N, C-alpha and C positions, 0 to 999 in steps of 0.2 A: 504493500500500500504506500509506504513512504517513497519507494522507488518511483511509483506511478505519479505521486504528487510532485516529486522533484522534476520528473520528466516533463510534466504539464507546465510547471513553473518555468523551466528552461525554454520550452517551446514558446510560451507567452512572451518571455523576455526577448527572445530572438525576434519574434514577430514585431514587438514594439520598437526594437532597434532598427529593424528593416523598414518600418513605416515612419521613422523619423521622430518617434516619441522620446528617444534619447538623442542627445547631441549637444554640441557646443552652442552657446547663445552668443553668436557673433554680433558685435555692434552694441552690446548691452551697456548702458551707462547707469551705474549704481554706486554703492559704497566702494571706496578704494580697496585694494587687496588687503592693505593693513587693517582697515576697519572691519573687513569681513573676518579676518583672523581674530580681531578683538571681540566681535560679536560671538563667534564660536567659543572663544576662550571663556567669556563671562557667562554665556548661557549654559556651558557644561560645568561651570564652577558652582558647586553646592556647598556653602560654608556649613560649619558644624551646627550653628544656631538654626539654620534653615532645615537641615536634616531632622533635628530634634523636634522642631515645630511641626513638620509634616508628619512625623511619626505620631505625635500627639493627636493630630487631626484624624489620622487613619484609624486610631484606636477608639474614636468617638462613635457613638450611635448616630445614625442618620438624623434622628429627631433632635440631637444635641448640637448639630452643626449649624452655625449661623449662615446667612446669605453671603457675608463677606468672606467667611472661611471657605465656603463652597467655591466662590469665585477665585480665591487664591489657589485652591487645589486644581481647578480647571486651567488656570493660567500656567501653573507649573507643569501640568501634563502636556499642555500645548507647546510649551517651550521645549520639552523633551522630544516632542514630535518634530518640531522645526530643526532641532539639533541633528536628528537622524538624517535629514536631507542636506544639512549645511556642509557636511564633509564633501559631498559631490558638487554642491552649489559653488564652493570656493574654487573648484577646478573648472567650473562652467561646463560640467559634463554630467547632467542629470536629466531626468524626465521633465518634459515641458511643464506638466501639471505641478510637479514638485517645485520646479524653478519659480513658477508664478506664485506658489504658496509662500515660499520663503521671501521672495521679493515683496509681496504684500505685507508680510509681517515686519520686515525691516523698515518699510516705508511708513507703517502706522505706529511704530514704537521708537522711543528715543534710547540710543545706546547709553547716553549719559545717565538717564533715569534707571536703566537696567543695572548699571554699575553701582549707583548709589543705593539701590535696593539690596545689592549683594554684600556690600562692604559695611562694616560696623562704623559707628561714629568715630571710634578711636582710629581705625584704619583710614577713614576719610581725612581726619585731621593730620595724620602723618603724611598722607599723599599731598594734601594742600600745602603743608609745610615744606615738603621737598620741592614742589613746584615753585614756591616763592624763593627758595634758596637758589634754584637753578636760574631763575630769571634775574638774579642779582649778578650773575656771571656773564661773560661774553661767549661762553662755550655751550650754552643750552641748545642752540640750533644744531650744532655738531653732534650733541648727545642724541637728539631726535633722529638725525640722519643715520648715525651709526647703528642705533637700535631698531631702525626700521626693518632690518633683516633678521632681528633677533626677538621678535615679539613673542614667539612660542617659548623662548628661554627666560623671559622676564617674569618676575614674581607678580602676583595679583596687584600689589600696591604699585610696583614699578610700571605695570601695564597701564594703570589709571593715570600715573604721572605722564607717561608717554602720550597717552590720548589727549590730556589737557594741554600739554605743551605743543603737540602737533596741531591741535585745533586752534590754539592761539597763533601759531606760525601761519596757518592758512588764513586766519582773519586779518593778520598784518598784510599778507600778500594781496588779499582782496581789497583792503583799504588803499594800499599803494597803487593797485591797478585802477581803482575808482578815481583816486586823485589824479593819476596820469590822464585818464579819459577826460576828466573835468578840465584839466590844464590844456589838453590838446584842443578840446572844444572851445575853450576860452580864447586860445591862440588863433584858432580858425576864424572865430567871430571878429577878433581884432583885425586880422588880415583882411577879412571881408569888408569891414568898415573902412579901412585904409584904402582898399581898392576902389570902393564907391566914391570916397572923397577925391581920390586921384582922377577918377573918371569925370566927376563934376568939375574939377579944376580945369581939366583938358577941354571940356565942352565950353567952359566960361571964356577960355582964351579964343 
């Protein structure tokens, strides 16, 4: 029976691959590779306090569980479901239906909020303290660049520090780009005004 089930499963998988249900999502614009790794890292991270809390909820009778607790269990189970697909999502080599499911989840949730829910207040304070210390130095951008390839090796706190510093770096980059666009626009308007004035002066002659 198991052999028959495995055979049917393999035939279905082969059929899905043949019909394009599996494949790379070329041209997809979404979270950066680094942020995808961070999503996976924090969704798979279950701190001790969370494990104990879930165990307490599971031991409760259905009639004893509040609506908030039920929503918490559902969200946790859904996160585990998303995690199962994210391993393939990161390589852009998963079923289209799973790809859409993960993309929808990432678009509707905040990585920053997920991280804050996972870390304790003490861990958040340590991370924020490290961020402030790094920003006092001239080497923090280099630290972000070097650890871009080491996200899987970073501790949970270090990963959050990297995320915050990288977000800040991107915000600075966007601000500089916005300022450049505004300056270019202003310069173009000045040049246009000068051109119109020159044209008026020529006509006046």
